C-alpha positions in Angstrom: -0.7 28.3 201.1 -3.2 26.2 199.3 -3.8 25.8 195.6 -5.0 29.0 194.0 -7.3 27.7 191.3 -8.5 31.0 190.0 -4.9 32.3 189.6 -3.8 29.2 187.7 -6.9 29.2 185.5 -6.0 32.8 184.5 -2.4 31.8 183.9 -3.6 28.8 181.8 -5.8 31.0 179.6 -3.0 33.5 179.1 -0.7 30.7 178.0 -3.3 29.2 175.6 -3.9 32.7 174.1 -0.3 33.4 173.6 0.3 30.0 172.1 -2.4 30.5 169.6 -1.3 34.0 168.7 2.4 33.1 168.2 1.5 30.2 166.0 -1.1 32.1 164.0 1.4 34.9 163.5 4.0 32.4 162.2 1.4 30.9 159.8 2.0 27.3 160.7 3.2 25.0 163.4 2.7 22.4 166.1 -0.7 23.4 167.4 -1.9 20.0 168.6 0.9 18.9 170.9 1.5 22.5 172.2 -2.1 23.0 173.3 -2.4 19.6 175.0 0.3 20.4 177.6 -0.8 23.8 178.6 -2.7 22.8 181.8 0.4 20.9 183.0 2.6 23.9 182.2 0.2 26.3 184.0 0.3 24.2 187.2 4.1 23.7 187.1 5.0 27.3 186.4 2.1 28.9 188.1 2.0 27.0 191.4 4.7 24.3 191.8 8.1 25.0 190.5 10.9 27.1 192.2 12.1 29.4 189.4 13.3 33.0 189.2 12.6 34.7 185.8 15.2 37.3 186.7 17.8 34.6 187.3 17.0 31.7 184.9 20.2 29.9 185.9 19.6 30.0 189.6 21.2 26.9 191.0 18.5 26.1 193.5 15.7 26.2 190.9 13.6 23.3 189.8 14.4 22.1 186.3 11.9 21.5 183.5 12.7 19.6 180.3 10.2 19.4 177.4 11.3 16.1 175.9 8.6 16.4 173.3 10.3 19.4 171.9 7.7 20.1 169.2 5.5 21.4 172.0 8.0 24.3 172.2 5.4 27.1 171.4 3.4 26.1 174.5 6.6 26.3 176.6 7.6 29.6 175.1 4.2 31.1 175.8 4.5 29.9 179.4 8.0 31.4 179.9 6.9 34.7 178.4 3.8 35.1 180.5 5.9 34.1 183.6 8.3 36.9 182.8 11.4 35.2 181.5 11.4 37.4 178.4 9.1 40.0 176.8 5.9 38.6 175.3 6.5 40.4 172.0 9.4 38.0 171.4 6.9 35.3 170.8 6.1 36.8 167.4 9.7 35.9 166.3 8.9 32.2 166.7 10.9 30.1 164.2 12.1 33.1 162.2 15.7 34.0 161.2 17.7 35.2 164.1 15.1 34.3 166.7 15.8 33.2 170.2 12.7 30.9 169.9 13.6 28.2 167.4 11.1 25.5 166.4 12.3 23.3 169.2 13.7 24.5 172.5 17.4 25.4 172.7 19.0 26.0 176.1 21.7 28.2 174.5 19.1 30.6 173.0 16.0 30.9 175.2 16.0 32.2 178.9 14.3 29.5 181.0 15.0 26.6 178.8 17.0 24.0 180.8 17.7 21.5 178.0 17.8 21.5 174.2 15.2 19.0 172.9 13.5 17.8 169.7 15.1 14.5 169.0 12.5 12.3 170.7 13.8 10.2 173.6 16.8 12.4 174.3 15.0 14.9 176.6 13.9 12.3 179.2 17.4 10.8 179.1 18.9 14.2 180.0 16.2 14.7 182.7 17.3 11.5 184.3 20.9 12.7 184.3 19.9 16.0 185.8 17.9 14.3 188.6 20.8 11.9 189.3 23.3 14.8 189.6 21.1 16.5 192.1 20.7 13.3 194.2 24.5 12.7 194.1 25.0 16.3 195.3 22.3 15.9 198.0 20.3 18.8 196.5 16.6 19.2 196.8 15.9 20.4 193.3 13.0 18.7 191.5 13.3 17.7 187.8 10.1 17.8 185.8 9.8 16.4 182.3 7.0 16.1 179.8 7.2 13.2 177.3 4.8 12.6 174.4 2.8 9.4 174.1 4.1 8.9 170.5 7.6 9.7 171.8 7.4 6.6 174.0 7.8 4.5 170.9 11.5 5.2 171.4 13.3 2.5 173.3 15.7 5.1 174.7 12.8 6.4 176.9 12.4 3.0 178.6 16.1 2.6 179.2 16.0 6.0 180.9 13.0 4.9 183.0 14.7 1.7 184.1 17.8 3.7 185.1 15.7 6.2 187.1 13.9 3.5 189.0 17.1 1.7 189.8 18.6 4.8 191.2 15.4 5.7 193.1 15.2 9.2 191.7 12.2 10.3 193.7 12.8 14.0 192.7 12.1 13.1 189.1 8.5 13.7 188.0 7.6 12.6 184.5 4.4 13.6 182.7 3.1 11.6 179.8 1.1 13.7 177.4 -1.4 10.9 176.5 -3.2 12.8 173.8 -3.8 9.6 171.8 -2.2 10.9 168.6 1.2 11.2 167.0 2.5 12.5 163.7 1.1 9.7 161.6 -2.2 9.0 163.3 -3.6 7.4 166.4 -1.1 5.9 168.8 -3.2 2.8 169.2 -3.0 2.2 165.5 0.8 2.8 165.1 2.2 1.1 168.2 -0.5 0.4 170.8 0.9 1.8 174.1 -1.5 -0.3 176.2 -1.9 1.0 179.8 0.8 3.6 180.6 -0.1 3.7 184.3 0.5 0.0 184.6 3.6 0.0 182.5 5.3 2.7 184.6 4.4 0.7 187.7 6.0 -2.3 186.2 9.1 -0.2 185.6 9.4 0.8 189.2 7.6 4.2 189.2 5.0 5.6 191.4 2.3 6.0 188.7 -1.0 7.9 188.6 -3.4 8.8 185.8 -5.3 12.1 185.9 -7.6 14.2 183.7 -5.1 16.4 181.8 -7.7 19.2 181.6 -8.1 19.4 185.4 -5.7 21.8 187.0 -6.6 20.5 190.5 -6.0 16.9 189.6 -2.6 17.7 188.1 -1.6 19.6 191.2 -2.8 16.9 193.6 -0.9 14.3 191.6 2.3 16.3 191.9 1.8 16.6 195.6 1.3 12.9 195.9 4.4 12.4 193.8 6.5 14.6 196.0 5.5 12.4 199.0 7.4 9.5 197.4 10.7 8.7 199.1 12.3 6.0 196.9 10.7 6.0 193.5 10.5 8.3 190.5 7.0 9.5 189.6 5.0 9.2 186.4 1.8 11.3 186.0 -0.2 10.2 183.0 -2.1 13.1 181.6 -5.3 12.1 179.8 -5.4 14.8 177.2 -6.7 15.7 173.8 -4.6 16.9 170.9 -5.5 20.6 170.3 -6.9 20.8 173.8 -8.9 23.8 174.8 -9.9 24.7 171.2 -12.9 22.4 170.2 -12.4 23.0 166.5 -8.7 21.9 166.6 -9.5 19.0 169.0 -11.8 17.6 166.3 -9.5 18.2 163.4 -8.0 14.9 162.2 -4.6 16.1 161.1 -3.9 18.5 164.1 -0.3 17.5 164.8 1.3 20.2 162.6 -1.1 22.7 160.9 -0.7 25.1 158.0 -4.2 26.7 158.5 -6.6 26.9 155.6 -9.3 29.6 155.6 -11.7 27.6 157.8 -8.9 26.9 160.2 -7.9 30.5 160.4 -11.4 31.6 161.2 -11.7 29.0 164.0 -8.3 30.0 165.4 -9.2 33.7 165.3 -12.5 32.9 167.0 -10.7 31.0 169.8 -8.3 34.0 170.2 -11.2 36.4 170.5 -12.9 34.2 173.0 -9.8 34.0 175.2 -9.2 37.8 174.9 -12.7 38.5 175.9 -12.5 36.1 178.8 -9.4 37.8 180.0 -10.9 41.2 179.5 -8.7 42.3 176.7 -9.2 43.6 173.2 -8.2 41.4 170.3 -4.8 42.6 168.9 -2.7 40.5 166.5 
């Protein structure tokens, strides 16, 4: 079977819609970094990963770890649309008694393979998972998304060195290079320079793609899977707030408590996606 672009486009739109709706319902949250990873999530959960929503702990599944845990709303929307839990649960995001806390928790949410939020720790865990599969001679893939700002953490680069040394070719890391972090532009805080070249220097097979292109992301994963003795880094050239032009252009779009103008723009984006998907607006 080839890549079903239309199917994945629809999946992407549903994820973006549900991400916007759950955050709007909550009244605040990490819009920017949740929206910028949706294309990658759509390709992974819509076309690539071996998972079973009815059996989230299936031993032969592929593992996914969202190291940039503040992107949790995007992951939750993906899992809900994929069928891991009812979509209505999304509207309990970050509320008392929820199974969807602000950052992913493997003990609470079906489909979450690792608790994350403390930046740098998720990728370290992902490397451990990939090593365990290699030592057990298992074919599971481990996929991990790290943030560009997260890569200020030295712990990440220790993990990458370890992964390359152990030739963890079933580890595929995505860098969400959306050019921003909590305090501003990454180039102004700690200039990351060229991620693609840095990962090559660390012993990875490294490739940069348009983070909006479902096809480019899929093809990069296929190229990565062809590697036999290296871990893989896919650099996603993304935009914070991706897919919602108003939020893309908003300067402080890491965590948003929407004002009136923001609310109008978010509702307009929701309506546009609902119309595109052939559904009526219902909040």
